[in-house]
C-alpha positions as CSV (number, residue, x, y, z in Angstrom):
1,M,6.7,24.9,6.9
2,H,5.1,22.1,8.7
3,W,4.9,18.4,6.8
4,A,1.3,18.4,7.2
5,D,0.8,21.9,5.5
6,F,3.4,20.6,3.1
7,G,1.3,17.4,2.2
8,E,-1.9,19.3,2.1
9,G,-0.4,21.8,-0.3
10,L,0.6,18.7,-2.5
11,A,-2.8,17.4,-2.4
12,E,-3.9,20.6,-3.7
13,V,-2.3,19.8,-6.8
14,A,-5.3,17.6,-7.8
15,T,-7.6,20.4,-8.0
16,H,-5.4,22.6,-10.0
17,Y,-4.2,19.9,-12.4
18,G,-7.3,17.8,-12.5
19,Y,-7.1,14.4,-13.4
20,W,-3.1,14.5,-14.0
21,G,-2.6,15.5,-10.4
22,V,-4.8,13.0,-9.0
23,F,-2.9,10.0,-11.2
24,L,0.6,11.5,-10.6
25,L,0.6,11.8,-6.7
26,I,-1.5,8.5,-6.6
27,F,0.7,6.6,-8.8
28,L,4.3,8.1,-7.2
29,E,2.7,7.2,-3.7
30,S,1.6,3.7,-4.9
31,A,5.2,3.1,-6.2
32,G,7.0,3.9,-2.9
33,L,7.3,7.7,-2.2
34,P,5.5,9.1,0.8
35,L,3.0,11.2,-0.9
36,P,-0.5,12.3,0.3
37,G,-2.3,10.4,-2.4
38,E,-5.5,9.6,-0.6
39,T,-6.1,13.5,0.3
40,A,-5.6,14.2,-3.2
41,L,-8.5,12.1,-4.2
42,I,-10.8,13.3,-1.5
43,S,-9.7,17.0,-2.5
44,A,-10.3,16.2,-6.0
45,S,-13.5,14.6,-5.0
46,V,-14.7,17.5,-3.0
47,F,-13.9,20.0,-5.8
48,A,-15.8,17.7,-8.3
49,A,-19.2,18.3,-5.9
50,A,-18.7,21.7,-5.1
51,T,-18.0,23.2,-8.7
52,Q,-18.6,20.5,-11.2
53,G,-15.1,21.3,-12.6
54,L,-14.2,17.7,-12.6
55,D,-16.3,14.5,-13.0
56,I,-16.3,12.2,-10.3
57,N,-16.6,9.1,-12.4
58,L,-13.0,10.2,-14.0
59,V,-11.7,11.0,-10.6
60,I,-12.4,7.6,-9.3
61,A,-11.2,5.8,-12.7
62,T,-8.0,8.0,-12.4
63,A,-7.2,7.4,-9.1
64,A,-7.8,3.6,-9.1
65,A,-5.5,3.6,-12.4
66,G,-3.0,5.8,-10.6
67,A,-3.2,3.1,-7.7
68,I,-2.9,0.1,-9.9
69,L,-0.2,1.0,-11.9
70,G,2.0,2.7,-9.1
71,D,2.0,-0.5,-7.4
72,N,2.7,-2.4,-10.4
73,L,6.0,-0.3,-10.6
74,G,6.6,-0.9,-7.3
75,Y,6.1,-4.4,-7.2
76,W,8.4,-4.8,-9.8
77,I,11.0,-2.6,-8.3
78,G,10.7,-4.5,-5.4
79,R,11.0,-8.1,-7.4
80,R,14.1,-6.8,-8.9
81,Y,16.0,-5.2,-6.1
82,G,14.0,-5.7,-2.9
83,F,15.3,-9.0,-1.9
84,N,18.6,-8.2,-2.7
85,F,18.5,-5.4,-0.4
86,L,17.0,-7.0,2.2
87,Q,19.8,-10.2,1.9
88,R,22.6,-7.4,2.1
89,Y,21.2,-5.1,5.1
90,G,18.5,-7.0,6.6
91,H,20.9,-8.4,9.5
92,Y,20.9,-4.9,10.7
93,V,17.6,-5.5,12.0
94,H,17.6,-8.9,12.8
95,L,16.5,-10.3,9.3
96,S,18.4,-13.4,8.8
97,E,18.3,-15.5,5.7
98,S,16.0,-18.0,7.8
99,R,13.7,-15.0,8.8
100,L,13.6,-14.0,5.2
101,T,12.4,-17.3,4.2
102,I,9.8,-17.5,6.6
103,G,8.7,-14.1,5.7
104,R,8.5,-15.1,2.0
105,W,6.4,-18.0,3.1
106,L,3.8,-16.2,5.5
107,F,3.5,-13.4,2.6
108,R,2.5,-16.1,0.4
109,K,-0.1,-17.5,2.2
110,Y,-1.3,-13.8,3.8
111,G,-0.1,-11.4,1.0
112,G,-3.3,-11.0,-0.4
113,R,-5.0,-9.4,2.5
114,V,-1.7,-7.2,3.0
115,V,-2.0,-6.1,-0.7
116,F,-5.8,-5.4,-0.3
117,F,-6.2,-3.9,3.0
118,G,-2.9,-2.1,2.8
119,R,-4.3,0.1,0.2
120,F,-6.4,1.5,3.2
121,T,-3.3,2.4,5.5
122,A,-1.0,5.1,5.0
123,F,2.3,3.3,5.6
124,L,1.4,-0.4,3.8
125,R,-0.4,2.0,0.8
126,T,3.5,3.3,0.0
127,Y,5.4,0.2,0.9
128,A,3.1,-2.9,0.4
129,A,3.7,-3.8,-3.5
130,L,7.7,-3.2,-2.4
131,L,7.5,-5.7,0.0
132,A,5.2,-8.2,-2.2
133,G,7.9,-8.0,-4.9
134,A,10.9,-8.1,-2.3
135,L,9.3,-11.4,-0.7
136,N,8.5,-12.9,-4.3
137,F,4.8,-12.8,-3.6
138,P,2.9,-14.3,-7.0
139,A,2.7,-11.9,-9.7
140,R,-0.8,-13.3,-10.7
141,S,-2.0,-13.0,-7.3
142,F,-0.6,-9.8,-6.8
143,F,-2.4,-8.1,-9.9
144,F,-5.5,-9.5,-8.7
145,W,-5.3,-8.2,-5.1
146,N,-3.8,-5.0,-6.2
147,A,-6.6,-4.1,-9.0
148,S,-9.4,-5.0,-6.5
149,G,-7.8,-3.0,-3.5
150,G,-7.2,0.0,-5.8
151,I,-10.6,0.1,-7.6
152,F,-12.4,-0.2,-4.1
153,W,-10.1,2.2,-2.4
154,A,-10.8,4.8,-5.2
155,A,-14.3,4.2,-5.2
156,F,-14.7,4.3,-1.3
157,F,-13.0,7.6,-1.0
158,G,-14.0,9.2,-4.3
159,I,-17.8,8.5,-3.7
160,G,-17.4,9.6,-0.1
161,G,-15.5,12.5,-1.0
162,Y,-17.9,13.2,-3.4
163,L,-21.1,13.0,-1.0
164,F,-19.9,13.8,2.0
165,G,-17.0,16.5,1.5
166,D,-14.4,17.1,3.9
167,A,-16.3,15.3,6.5
168,I,-15.1,11.9,4.9
169,T,-11.7,12.8,6.4
170,M,-13.3,12.0,9.5
171,V,-13.3,8.3,8.6
172,A,-10.3,8.1,6.6
173,G,-7.8,9.7,9.3
174,P,-9.3,6.8,12.0
175,L,-9.5,4.0,9.3
176,S,-6.0,4.4,8.5
177,A,-4.7,5.0,12.5
178,A,-7.0,1.9,13.3
179,L,-5.4,-0.4,10.6
180,F,-2.0,0.9,11.2
181,I,-2.3,0.0,14.7
182,C,-3.1,-3.6,13.9
183,V,-0.4,-3.7,11.3
184,L,2.0,-3.1,14.3
185,A,0.1,-5.2,16.5
186,G,0.5,-8.2,13.8
187,I,4.3,-7.3,13.4
188,A,4.6,-7.9,17.2
189,V,3.0,-11.1,17.1
190,L,5.1,-12.3,14.2
191,W,8.2,-11.4,15.8
192,W,7.2,-13.4,19.0
193,V,6.1,-16.0,16.8
194,F,9.4,-16.2,14.8
195,K,11.5,-16.2,18.1
196,Y,9.5,-19.0,19.6
197,Y,8.8,-21.5,16.6
198,E,11.7,-20.1,14.3
199,D,13.0,-23.8,13.4
200,R,9.5,-25.2,13.0
201,L,8.3,-22.4,10.4
202,L,11.6,-22.7,8.9
203,A,11.1,-26.3,8.2
204,E,7.4,-25.5,6.7
205,A,8.4,-22.6,4.7
206,K,11.3,-24.5,3.1
207,A,9.1,-27.8,2.4
208,A,5.9,-25.0,1.2
209,L,8.6,-23.0,-1.0
210,G,10.1,-26.6,-2.3
211,E,13.6,-25.3,-0.9
212,S,15.8,-28.3,0.7
213,K,16.4,-28.2,4.1
C-alpha cells in the first residue's frame, strides 16, 4: 500500500470514530508521530458539512485540544530527554556543544514564531514542540504560542473544510509546502551564519543565557 493511501485511510478514522478519532490523530501527530492530523481535521469538517453527523464547533474544539495537548506532551518529552539526546548524538550532524548553545539562544528569540507558524507546516507540526523542549524554550512562552497556533490552525482548516469541502486541500498542500521551503531556506541561512559568525554568536548567546564565557 502506498504511504499516501495509508495516510488517507488513517484520516478516515476521524469520520468513523468522530471527535475521538480527530483528537487522537492530531494529539499523536503533535506529540511527535508522523500522522495525517491536518487531513483528519479537514475530513471531519467535510463530513460535518455533508452529513451533519458531527458538529463543526466540536470538531474545531476537539482539533484545537488535540493540537495543544499533544504539543504540550511533545514539549515535555523534549524538555526531559531532547537536549541530552542532542548532546549525545548531535556530533553526527555537526551539532557541537557551542552550536547547541547558539540554537538555544536563537530559539529563545524566535521560537514563538516557529511554534505558531510550525503548526501550518507538516514537518514542524510534528517536531516543533519536541525541538522547543529540547532547546529549553521558556514554558510560559511555549504555552502561549502553542495555544494560539493550535486554535488558529484548527479554526482555519476546520471552517475551511466545512465551507469549501475538499477544495481546502488546494490551500493546505501548497501552504504547507511553501512554509516548508521557507523553513529549509531558513535552516540554510542559519547554517551559513553559524559557520561565518560562530564565535561572535556564541559570545552573545552565552551572555544572553547567563552562561560563563
